[in-house]
C-alpha positions in Angstrom: -12.0 17.6 -5.0 -13.7 19.8 -2.4 -11.8 20.6 0.7 -12.2 22.7 3.9 -10.6 26.1 3.5 -11.8 27.9 6.6 -10.0 28.3 9.9 -8.9 24.9 11.3 -9.1 26.3 14.9 -12.9 26.6 14.4 -13.0 22.8 13.9 -11.3 22.2 17.3 -13.7 24.6 19.0 -16.7 23.0 17.4 -15.6 19.5 18.6 -14.7 20.8 22.0 -11.2 19.2 21.8 -7.8 19.9 20.4 -7.5 18.0 17.1 -3.9 19.1 16.5 -4.6 20.2 12.9 -1.9 23.0 12.8 1.2 21.2 13.9 3.5 23.0 16.3 1.1 26.0 16.7 -1.3 23.7 18.6 1.3 23.3 21.4 1.9 27.0 21.9 0.0 29.6 23.8 -1.4 31.1 20.6 -3.7 28.1 20.2 -7.2 29.5 19.6 -8.9 26.6 21.4 -7.0 27.4 24.6 -8.0 31.1 24.3 -11.7 30.4 23.6 -12.6 26.7 24.2 -16.3 27.1 23.2 -18.1 26.3 19.9 -18.0 29.1 17.3 -21.0 31.3 16.6 -23.2 33.4 18.7 -24.7 30.4 20.6 -21.3 28.8 21.3 -21.6 29.6 25.0 -25.0 28.1 25.4 -25.2 24.6 27.0 -27.5 22.2 25.3 -28.3 18.6 26.2 -26.9 16.4 23.5 -28.8 13.4 22.3 -27.2 9.9 21.7 -27.3 10.6 18.0 -25.6 14.0 18.6 -22.8 12.3 20.5 -22.3 9.7 17.8 -22.3 12.4 15.1 -19.7 14.5 16.9 -17.4 11.5 17.2 -17.7 10.9 13.5 -17.1 14.5 12.6 -14.1 14.6 15.0 -12.5 11.5 13.4 -13.1 12.9 9.9 -11.5 16.2 10.8 -8.5 14.6 12.5 -7.6 12.6 9.4 -8.8 15.3 6.9 -11.3 13.2 4.9 -14.7 14.1 3.5 -17.9 12.3 4.2 -18.1 10.1 1.1 -14.5 8.9 1.5 -15.0 8.4 5.3 -18.1 6.3 4.6 -16.1 4.1 2.2 -13.5 3.4 4.9 -16.3 2.3 7.2 -17.9 0.0 4.6 -14.5 -1.5 3.8 -13.8 -2.0 7.5 -17.2 -3.6 8.0 -16.4 -6.3 5.3 -13.1 -7.1 7.0 -12.6 -9.7 9.7 -12.3 -8.4 13.2 -13.8 -5.3 15.0 -15.2 -2.8 12.5 -14.3 0.3 14.4 -10.7 -0.8 15.0 -10.4 -1.9 11.3 -11.6 1.6 10.2 -9.0 3.4 12.3 -6.3 1.0 11.0 -7.3 1.9 7.4 -7.2 5.6 8.2 -3.7 5.2 9.8 -2.5 3.5 6.7 -3.1 6.5 4.5 0.1 7.7 3.0 -0.3 11.3 4.3 -0.9 10.0 7.8 2.2 7.8 7.5 4.3 10.8 6.5 2.9 12.6 9.5 3.6 9.7 11.9 7.2 9.5 10.6 7.7 13.1 11.6 8.3 14.4 8.1 5.2 16.6 8.3 4.3 18.6 11.4 0.6 18.0 10.7 -1.5 15.8 8.5 -2.4 18.7 6.3 1.2 19.5 5.7 2.0 15.9 5.1 -0.8 15.7 2.6 0.6 18.7 0.7 4.0 17.1 0.6 2.5 13.9 -0.9 0.4 15.7 -3.5 3.4 17.8 -4.6 5.1 14.5 -5.5 8.0 14.4 -3.0 7.8 10.7 -2.3 8.2 7.2 -3.7 6.7 4.0 -2.5 8.8 0.9 -3.3 10.6 3.1 -5.9 7.5 4.3 -7.7 6.2 7.9 -7.6 3.1 8.2 -5.5 1.2 11.5 -5.1 -2.1 10.2 -3.8 -2.6 11.1 -0.2 -5.1 8.3 0.4 -2.8 5.6 -0.9 -3.0 2.7 1.5 0.4 1.3 2.5 1.1 -2.4 3.1 3.6 -4.3 5.3 7.0 -4.1 3.8 6.4 -0.9 1.8 9.5 1.4 1.7 8.7 5.1 1.6 11.4 7.5 0.6 11.9 11.1 -0.4 12.7 11.4 -4.1 16.4 11.7 -4.8 15.8 14.9 -6.7 14.1 16.4 -3.6 16.6 15.4 -0.9 18.6 18.6 -1.3 15.4 20.7 -0.8 15.9 23.0 2.2 12.9 21.5 4.1 14.2 17.9 3.8 17.8 19.0 4.5 16.5 20.1 7.9 14.7 16.8 8.4 18.0 15.0 8.0 19.3 16.8 11.0 16.4 16.1 13.3 16.4 13.5 16.1 13.8 10.7 15.6 11.2 11.1 18.3 8.7 8.5 19.6 7.9 6.4 16.5 4.8 4.1 16.3 6.0 0.5 16.6 4.6 -0.3 13.2 6.9 2.2 11.5 10.5 2.9 11.2 12.2 6.0 9.7 15.8 6.9 9.1 16.3 10.7 8.8 19.8 10.4 7.4 18.5 8.5 4.3 15.0 10.0 4.4 13.6 6.5 4.1 10.9 4.7 6.1 9.4 1.3 6.2 6.1 -0.3 7.2 6.9 -3.0 9.7 3.4 -4.1 10.5 -0.2 -3.0 10.1 -1.4 -0.6 12.9 -3.7 -1.9 15.6 -5.9 0.0 18.0 -3.1 0.3 20.6 -1.0 2.1 18.0 -3.7 4.8 17.4 -3.4 7.7 19.8 -6.3 9.7 18.7 -9.1 10.1 21.3 -11.9 8.6 19.3 -14.8 6.4 20.5 -14.9 4.4 17.3 -17.8 2.2 18.5 -20.0 5.3 18.4 -19.2 5.9 14.8 -20.1 2.2 14.0 -23.4 2.6 15.9 -24.2 5.7 13.9 -23.6 4.1 10.5 -25.3 0.9 11.5 -28.7 2.6 12.0 
């Protein structure tokens, strides 16, 4: 599968906003976006009037980059959301939030979604007792997510056991002592803290 391998800081600069793609580094003074908050390239400093289509495109690109999905996969999330009852944009964000790599990130096990994705693909977790190494796996209410017994003595997870649980989305719970989490409910728009105007993405795909 193709993936983005260039500097993640360039993506934040291109979108004109911090996307928090590099975990703790994004909160420190070394953040490239804070040092140079302009689009990359020789014309990054130039100001251009952006069309309505351009604004919609930027929202879509920003959302894709926050969750780390490619165009084809992102389009499928939109199409599935459009078939569901309710508001399409909110359904789409809920589906993205339910990705296993995002859930691992939300629980605080991964410092960024990309790190959480790596942990998932390296087969460190089980869902309801079964091995799952697919980052896009969609969790359901009642699912129990746990670090494999054979991985719990890993230095990384040993440090997780000692951490204090921070602010947790109300649809999740996580016990650092047992390295186990549970899906309490499906995420709704109020649970999604990403700064995305999802209605603009819907408008873009509806054309």
